[in-house]
C-alpha positions as CSV (number, residue, x, y, z in Angstrom):
1,M,-19.5,11.0,-7.0
2,K,-17.0,10.4,-9.8
3,R,-17.6,7.2,-11.9
4,I,-14.7,4.9,-12.8
5,L,-14.9,2.1,-15.3
6,I,-12.6,-0.8,-14.4
7,V,-11.8,-3.0,-17.4
8,E,-10.1,-6.1,-16.0
9,D,-10.5,-9.8,-16.7
10,V,-8.7,-11.2,-13.6
11,E,-11.0,-11.4,-10.6
12,L,-8.3,-10.9,-8.0
13,N,-7.3,-7.6,-9.7
14,R,-10.9,-6.5,-10.0
15,D,-11.5,-7.2,-6.3
16,L,-8.4,-5.3,-5.3
17,L,-9.3,-2.2,-7.3
18,T,-12.9,-2.5,-6.1
19,Q,-11.8,-2.6,-2.5
20,L,-9.5,0.4,-2.9
21,L,-12.0,2.5,-4.8
22,E,-15.6,1.6,-3.8
23,D,-15.8,4.0,-0.9
24,T,-14.7,7.0,-2.9
25,Y,-16.0,6.4,-6.4
26,E,-18.9,4.9,-8.2
27,L,-17.6,1.8,-10.0
28,V,-18.6,0.2,-13.3
29,I,-16.9,-3.1,-14.1
30,A,-16.2,-4.8,-17.5
31,V,-14.4,-8.2,-17.8
32,D,-13.2,-7.9,-21.4
33,G,-12.4,-5.2,-23.9
34,A,-15.6,-5.5,-25.9
35,A,-17.7,-5.0,-22.8
36,G,-15.3,-2.1,-21.8
37,V,-16.1,-0.2,-25.0
38,E,-19.9,-0.8,-24.5
39,M,-19.8,0.2,-20.9
40,A,-17.8,3.4,-21.7
41,I,-20.4,4.4,-24.2
42,A,-23.4,3.5,-22.0
43,H,-22.1,4.9,-18.6
44,R,-19.8,7.7,-19.7
45,P,-17.4,7.3,-16.8
46,D,-15.1,10.1,-15.6
47,L,-12.1,7.8,-16.0
48,I,-11.3,4.3,-17.3
49,L,-8.7,1.9,-15.7
50,M,-7.8,-0.3,-18.6
51,D,-6.0,-3.6,-18.5
52,L,-4.2,-4.2,-21.8
53,S,-4.2,-8.0,-21.9
54,L,-8.0,-8.8,-22.2
55,P,-10.1,-11.4,-23.9
56,L,-12.2,-10.8,-27.0
57,V,-10.9,-7.3,-27.6
58,D,-7.6,-6.5,-26.0
59,G,-7.1,-3.2,-24.1
60,W,-5.0,-1.7,-26.9
61,E,-7.9,-2.0,-29.3
62,A,-10.6,-1.2,-26.8
63,T,-8.8,2.1,-26.0
64,R,-8.5,2.9,-29.7
65,R,-12.3,2.3,-30.1
66,I,-13.1,4.5,-27.1
67,K,-10.9,7.3,-28.3
68,A,-12.3,7.1,-31.8
69,N,-15.9,7.5,-30.5
70,A,-16.8,11.2,-30.2
71,S,-18.9,10.5,-27.1
72,T,-16.1,8.9,-25.2
73,A,-12.9,10.3,-26.7
74,A,-12.3,12.8,-23.9
75,I,-12.5,10.2,-21.1
76,P,-9.0,9.7,-19.6
77,V,-7.8,6.1,-19.9
78,V,-5.2,4.9,-17.5
79,A,-3.5,1.6,-18.6
80,I,-2.9,-0.8,-15.7
81,T,-0.9,-3.7,-17.0
82,A,1.6,-6.4,-16.2
83,N,3.1,-5.5,-19.6
84,A,6.2,-3.6,-18.4
85,M,8.5,-4.3,-21.3
86,T,10.5,-1.6,-23.0
87,G,8.2,0.3,-25.3
88,D,4.9,-0.8,-23.8
89,E,4.1,2.6,-22.3
90,D,4.8,4.2,-25.6
91,R,2.5,1.7,-27.4
92,A,-0.2,2.3,-24.8
93,R,0.0,6.0,-25.3
94,A,0.0,5.5,-29.1
95,A,-3.2,3.5,-28.7
96,G,-4.8,6.4,-26.8
97,C,-4.0,5.8,-23.2
98,D,-3.5,9.0,-21.2
99,D,-1.5,7.4,-18.5
100,F,0.2,4.1,-17.6
101,M,0.8,2.0,-14.5
102,T,2.3,-1.4,-14.0
103,K,1.0,-4.3,-11.9
104,P,1.1,-5.0,-9.1
105,V,-0.7,-1.8,-8.5
106,D,1.1,0.8,-6.3
107,E,-1.8,2.1,-4.2
108,D,-0.3,5.4,-3.5
109,L,0.6,6.0,-7.1
110,L,-2.9,5.0,-8.2
111,F,-4.5,7.6,-6.0
112,V,-2.0,10.3,-7.2
113,K,-3.0,9.5,-10.8
114,L,-6.7,9.5,-9.9
115,R,-6.4,12.9,-8.3
116,H,-4.6,14.2,-11.3
117,W,-7.2,13.0,-13.8
118,L,-10.3,13.6,-11.8
119,D,-9.6,16.9,-10.0
């Protein structure tokens, strides 16, 4: 079973992603960017769903740290964010995100992206 790390500080969003994914994937959860980096190193997930607006260390910096670490650099990071302003996708990709989605999460698009990165 593929392992996904969800890095999300809002409980409602975590619960939604968990409900959508728990039957198909092994899930690891982090509630801030610092914990997300630690969990990525400790659990080596197959994919990371990264909120960008996080406490302690934001998702931009957490992604940079994950991509700078040789043991986690190859893990695909999909940004899932309410930041949908012009240039945010480019900024996310510049920080190291491999893909980008906006909130509210489009469930069909989420599964398309998961199949793309995990198959």
